[in-house]
N, C-alpha and C positions, 0 to 999 in steps of 0.2 A: 487749269487756271492759266491766265495770261495777263501780262501787264496792261493796266488800264491806261489807254492812250499813251502819253509820253511820260507817265509817272512810274514810280516803283511800287505803286499799289497794284493789287491784282483783282480780277473778277472771274467768276465762273463762266466759261464760254458756253453760250447756248448751242446745242447741237441739233441739226435738222437732218432727218433721213427721209427715205422714200415714202414713209407712212404719213407724211404731212397732211394730206387730204384737206378736208374743209376745216377751217379754224372756227372755234367758238370762243366766247369771252364772258367773263363774269366780273364786272367791276363794282359790284355792290358794296364791298368793304371799302374800296378806295373812294367811291362816291359818298359813302357815309362819312368818311374822314373829311372830305372836302366840305360837306354840308355843316359838319361840326365846326370846322375852321371858319367858315363864312359867318356862322351864327355868333362866333366869339369875337372875330376880328373885323367883320364887315368887308369893305372893299380891299383892305390890306391883305386878305387871305389870297394867296396866289398858288393855284395847283401847279405841280411840276410833272411833266410827262416826258419820258424818254422818246426822242423822235424816231420815226419809222426807218429813216435811212440809216442812222447809226445802229438801230436794232438789227437790220439785215446785214449791214457791213461788218458787224462784230460777231456774227454767227459763224459756226463751222459747219460745212455741208458734208454729210457722211454718205454721199452717193455721187457717182461720176457725172461730169458735165462741166461746161464752161462756167466759171465762177460768176461772170457778169450776168449770164442768163439765169443762174440759180438765184442770185440776189433779186433780180427784177421779178422773177416768178413769186418769190416769197413776199416782196413788197406789194404786189398786186393783191395777194390774199390778205395782207395786213391793212391796206388802206380803208376798206369798208369798216373795219373794226375801229380804226382811229377816228373815222368820220362820225361813227355812232358815239364814241366816247366824247368827242368835242361837243356834240349836240347835248349829251347828258350833262356835261359840265356847264354849258351855257344855261341850261334850264335851271341850274342851282343858283344862278346869279353871279357867277365869277366875272370880274371885270378884266382880268388879265390871266393868261396862261403862259407859263414858261415851257417852251419846248426845247429840250436839251439835245443838241446835235454835235457832240464832241468830235465826230468823224470829220467835221469841217477842217480840222487841222492837218489832215492827210493830203498830200499832193498826189491824188489819184484821179486821173481823167475820167475814169468810169463813174465817179461819184456824180458828175454833172447830170447825167440822164436820170439818176435816181432822185436827185433833189428836184429836178424839173417835174418829174412825174408826181412827186409827193406834194409839191407846194405851188404848182402852176396849173392853170386850165381847169376843166370840169371835174377831174378826178382829185383835185387838191383837197387836203384835209382842212384848209383854211376856209373861213366863211366871212363874207362881208358883214353879216349880221351878228357874228359871234363876238366874244371878248377880244381885247387887244392881244396880239401875239408877241411875246418876247422870245426871240430866237437866241439861244445861249450856246456859246462855245468857250472852251477853257483849256488851260495847260499849254497853250502856244497861240501864235497868231494863225489866222485861217488861210493865209496865202493870198496872192493877188487875184487869181481867177475866182475863188470862192467869195472873196470880199466884194468883188464887182457884181457877182450874182446876188449876194445878200442885199446890197443897197438898191438893187433894181426890182425886188419883189414887192408889189404893192401891198400884199396882205400882211407883211411883217411891219409892226409898229415900232418895236424896240429891238435893237441889235446889241447883245451883250458880248463884249470881247475882253480877253485877258491882256492887260497892259503891263503885267509884271514879268512876262516871259515872251520871247519872240519879238516881233516888230510891228505890232498893231498900229503904233503911232505913225510909222512911215506910210502904211497903207492909207490911213485917213488923210495924211498930208498930201499924198500923191493923187488920190482919187476923189477926195472930198467926202462929204457926208450929207445926205438929203435933209433939207430943212423940215420936212414933214415927218421925220423919224426921230426917235430918241436913242442916244448912244448910251448904253450901259457900260460905263467905264470901270473895268475891274482893276482898281488902283490899290486896293488893300489885299496883300498877298494871302491867299487861302491855303498855301502849301508850306509856309514856314512859320516859325514861332517868334519872329522878330517884330518889334514895334514899328509902326509906320514911320517912314523918314519924310518929314514934311517938305524938305528941300526937293527931293526927286519927284514927289507927288505934285508939288506946286509947279515944277518945271513942265511936267506932262500936261497938266491942266492949262497952263499958259499957252502951250503949243497947240492944244486942241482948240482953244478959243481963237488963236491966230489963224487956224485952218478953217475957221468959219462954222464950227460945230455950235449950233444954237441951243440944243437940248441935251444936257448931260445929266446922267443919273450916277451918283457915286455908289459903288458896291464892291464886294470882294471879287477877286479874280476867279474864284471857283467856290463851290460849296465849302462851308467851314467845318464840314465833317472830317476833313483831313488834318485838323489841328486839335489839340486837347481842348477841354471844355472851359476851365476857369483857372487862371493863374493864381487867384487869391487862395486856392487850396494848396498851393505849393509853397509852404512856409520856408523850406530850405532854399528853394530857388530864389525867393524874393530877397534873401540876404546875400546871394551870390553877386559877384562883380557884374555879371550880365543881367541880373534881376531887373534893373530899371528899364532895360530895352527889350524885354520879352513881352509878348502879347499872345493870349490864347483866344478862343472863339468869343468869349464874353467881352474881352478887351477890344477885339477887332470890331465888334459891333459898335462900341463907343467911338472907335476911330472913324468908322464910316460916317457916323452922325457928325463928328467934329469937322471932318473934311468937307462934308456937304454944307454945313452951316458956317464954314470958315471961322471956326472957334479959335480966335487968335491966342487966347490963354492956353487952351489945350495943346495947340500946335507948337507954341513957343516952349511949353514945358517938355514936349517930346523932343524938340530940337536940342534943348539944353541937356536932356538926359543922353542923347546920342553924342553930343560934344564931350560930355563928362566921361562917358564910357570909352570913347576912342582916345581921349587924352590920357585916361588911366592906363590903357593898354600901351600907349606910346611911352608912358613914364615908367613902366615896370621894367627894371633893368635885368631881371633874373635870366631870361632867355638870352638876351644880348650878351650878358657877361659870360654865360656858359659857352656861347659860340666863340666869343673873343678869346676864351681860354684854351680852345682846341689847338693841338700841336700836330705836327706831321705824324707823330707816333699813333695818334688816335685814328688815323686813316690807314694804318698798316697792320697786318696780322703778324704776330710774333713767330708763327710757324708757317712754313710754305705749304702749298696745297698738297703735295705728295705725302707729307707727314700728317697733315690733318685728316686726309681721306682714310688713312689706315686706322685712325682712332674712331672715326665716325661710322663707317659702314659695317664693321663686324657686329653681328647680333641683331641687325635691323631686318625688317621684312624684305621680300624680293623687290618690292617697289617702294623704296624709302622716299621720304620727303622731309625737307626741313622748313617748308613754308606751306601753310594751308590757306587757300583763298587767294585774293588778288590784291595788288596795290590799289590805292585810291584812284578813282577815275579822274582824269585830268580834264580841264576845261577844253583842251584841244580835241580830246576824244569825244566829249559831249557835243561839241560843235560839229565835228565830223559826222557823227551818227545822226544828228538832227538834219544836216544837209542831205544825207542819203535817204532818210525816211521820208523827206519831203520832196524828193525827186530833183534836187538841185545839183547833184553830182551823179555820175553813172556808177553802176556796180563795179566796173573796172577801176574807176578812179577811187572809189571807196576802198576796195581791196588793196590797191597799191599804197594808199595812205595808212591803212591799218597795218600793213606789213612794215612800214616805216616805224610805226608806234611800237610794234612788237620788238623790232630790232633795237629800238631805243631802250625798252625795258630790259631786254637781255643784256645790252651793253652796260647799263647801269649796274646790274647785278654782277657781271664779270669784273667791272672796275672795282666794285666793293669787295670782291673776293668771296661771294657766296658759293656754297658747295653744290647745292641742288637748286636749279633755277625754275622759276615760273614765268609765264609769258605776260604777266601783268593784267591790266583790265581789258585789253583788246581781245580776250579769248573768245567772245561770242562770234559765231560765224555769221557771214553775210546773209545766210538763208533766214535767220531770225528776223532781220529787218526787211527782207523781201516779203515775208509773211505779213508784216505790219502794213506794207504798201499795197497788198493785193486787196 
């Protein structure tokens, strides 16, 4: 298993070996589901297809060879199958197809040739006579080069981007957005359980309008499968202090509709609940009073290290530990890893900055007087992120 894009969710990595040979496909079950959806929902039914580039990019190849050549070879075998699938979906009467290409968030120059092969020219899986294509990416912004490519492809009608993480807004402001395309603005966060904040969403929408975006579709930043189903089922949570500002999948669907319709009553209520929640937290003196009551003695051990170590080590295993796991990941480390994964800093720069973070974690523990130290959250090696970039 491996982490899914930039999230902490995991997926089973497809493995490809020398026996790949000729590929065959049977989409009868999937096509049957699409037919049933269209018969029930009409034009609203939108089939979702994992894009061929992300499919090959996220595979693991179990035979020797240059990774770029392996990916292109597999892509060549997949493209006829994808074209056949697109024809079958078109025949069912679908008006739009979502093609998910989450690999767009990676700053990998080798992706460019794969995307051009899949979506441009005679070998493209796109068809001028087929349904509208909604190209979907999520969990980050797609970066400058990928964004410029996306807005240039004639066969892509809608471009769906995540506006809750990364910096999609800056990309739109810098490079503009085509008047003949639709921007799928992922403004409702599909990865956390918090209610929409009308202030931040309204600010983003205003900036998109100012940037000249004419056609905007309000939607979640990703699939809502990553959050629980229905907050109404959580009776205990509803009575919690945070209850009024929580939202699960069902509630987020209502938020999408409210933002799209500019439902003033709904949005005003959400703003009020956020204001009440934050004011309640600010007014709660419990933690502040405990912090204020701390004295110098609270930061000092009653016994020195030499005396403590004698009491702690006898009877323990050969490799004792007093801490299991890591300290919480800091925003600095998250930012650093994001920069490296996306190619914005070199491996040497990444390792040097991670060394600084490890030194900081060790220093904090030494200052606190901990007996057996851990190296905090930066323990993952750079090779883990090098794999994500390949």
